[in-house]
C-alpha positions, 0 to 999 in steps of 0.5 A: 527868827521863829515862824509858824503857820496857823490854818485860820479858823479850821485847824483848832480841833480835828474830830475825824474819829467821829465822822462817817461821811464816806457814803454821802452822794451828791452834796458836800454837806459836812463832807470832810473832817476839817471843813465840817468845823468851819460851816461858813466856808463849806461849799455844798453844791455847784449847779451850772446851766444855760437857763431857758430865759437867758440863752447865750449866758452861763448861769451858776448857782453855788451854795455855802453854809450847809443845813441851816435851820431857818429858826437859827436866830438871832444871827442865823447862818452867815458868810464870813468877811474873813474868807474869800468865796470863788466861782472858778472857770477852766476854759482850756482843759488843764484843770487850772482857773482861767477866769474867776469870780470872787466875793468879799463880804462886809458886816454891819449892825445898825443897832448893836444894843438890840437882840433882834436881827430885824425890827418889824416890819421890814418891807425892802432890802434897804429898810432901816428896820433891818438891824444886821446888814451884810454886803459884798463886792464882786470881782472878775479875775483872769489868770494865765498858767494859774497866776492872776493877771487882772482883777476888776471889781464889777459890783460894789456894796451889794446887799445880801438878802436877809434871812426870812425871820418870819411873817411879822418881821417880813410880811412880804419876804419875796419883795425883800429878797428880790431887792438883792438881785443886782445887774452886772456890766454886760447884761449879767446878774448877781444874787446872794442870799438864803434860799431853800436848799435845792438839793434833794436826797435821802441822807439817812438811807445813804449814810446807813450803808447805802440802804436804798432798799429801805427795809421797813419803809413803804417802798419796793425795788432799789430806790426807783419807786419813791418811798424816800425821805428828803432829809434836806427838806426844810433846811436853808443854804446861802446861794451865790447865783451868777449869770454872765455872758458866755463870752466872759468865760470862754477861752477866746472871749467870744460868744458860743455859736453852737455845741461843736464850737471850739470854745463851747465847753468850760469847767466850773467849780467853787472854792473858799480861801482863808488866811494862813497866818505867818507869825514873824516874832520881833520883825513887825506885823504878822503876815498872811497868805490865802489858803484854799480850805474847801472846793467842789465841782461835780456832785460826787467826787469828794463825797463818795470817790475820795476816801476819808483820809484824803478828803482834807487833801482834796479840799486843799488842792487844785483840780489840775492835780486830781488825776495824780492824787485821786485817779486810782479812787475814781477807777476803783470806786468803793460804792461799787463794791459796797453795792455788790456786797449788799445786793449782789448786783455784779457791778464792775468794780475796777478799771472804771474809765467810764466814770473818769471820762464822764466826770473828770476828763469829759465826754468827747463831743459833749463835755470834753474841754480839749483833746488833751484835757487832764482828769479834773473835778470840774463841772463841765458844761457845753454852753452851745447846747440850748435849754431843753424843751422837755427836761428830764431829771435823768439828764444825759442818761435819758437822752436829755443832753442839756442835763447832768453831767453836761453841767447840772440843772437845779432839778437834775436828780444827781443822786439817782444818776450817780448811782446808776452810773456806778451801776454801769449805765454808761458801759457797753454790755460787753464791758460790764454795762448794766441798766440798774434801776438804782435810786434813793426814792427822792425824785424832786425838790420839796419846793418848785424852783422859780422860772426866772432869776435867781431860779432857786426857791425862797427859803422857809421862815424861822416862824414857819420852820418845819423843825421842832415840836409844837406843844398840843393845845390845852387849858390855861395853866395858872401861875403857881404862887410865889 
């Protein structure tokens, strides 16, 4: 008998030599060699917070399919029915999922003979003029020691919000998109659909060797006085927005009574799985198992801390193994050495236990899940900390303990926060601590976020996309004779 393993959809070509992704901060937009070849499985950002209008609940925004041009029709960016999409929660501190939410998608063309995604007008989520229809089933799963013990479908055949084709096709896109909001048992909510990418960052400066002083651009300093260019502005992404009672994810199945409660802290991450095919020649049908091809927790680890030669390994492994696999990279982060070489800042380059604590093991008394928590790249959130009345984009660094790295809100400026943490903002002066005004010159998203669920901003339409060249107006040109 001959058998072989084939990594479905991702292992055909590997173009690692053409990549230069070790400098990206904050967001997993094409961050690793294999996953950049499979954008429908690529998760870009995870946000976890307690929303002001939903106390007692965990709100998670997890994004997939990076850098979508709103005009990228006729099919646009889509989620794959051949993949499994997860949001996972660790409530014991061992880096292994105890609770998971899984999305499974289904596609349908109402009129496969039409080239149009939708025929004008589309006025609602169920409008018959919408040609391509994508739906999903949502499952709530529980685990013990990494093994699934239960799986329950909590939503069935829920429509995904369609892409915003343009004002002629969808004259009231907000109404169409809001039709994708689905109530869940116990008072939760779910939404899946394209949105304006909530991440904001000067990718061009970061890719250019952390070029945060930006020679030739109208700014001074080290990125703390504006002048940056938001290179994600104008792009869309697919958001999975999930809001569930805290009791559904805590270790004891109970609500959280306050920030010091023993069940208050959980770790959140997202992941994607694809089929790994095992071909059994001459022994019946092909068989397959599900293999993880992408994951994301904190907006820093795989993009900056993990070297390019280990990024694919990171995407294929569990947070429980991060200390063993990547702990040395967190203790001696390469960006610290790069910043010193560029700007002579005297940043501590080795034994960075402050970074390990803030992002991997958790801050005692705030984001540490348990006393014996293992180093794991999960976005840790204390569900007992109430929503801040005066949120600050610098989060915990500015005394706003509801902000990153205690979870991550949509408006948290994680790029500036991470640069300043690498610079030594969490260290004591005697240990090399420095309060360096580092940043990328981008302070806010290009669009304001919504106050209510699903919180993310509506996507740009294809007709109004901010990409491409507009031909200048001129006199009519006659048709040349045949």
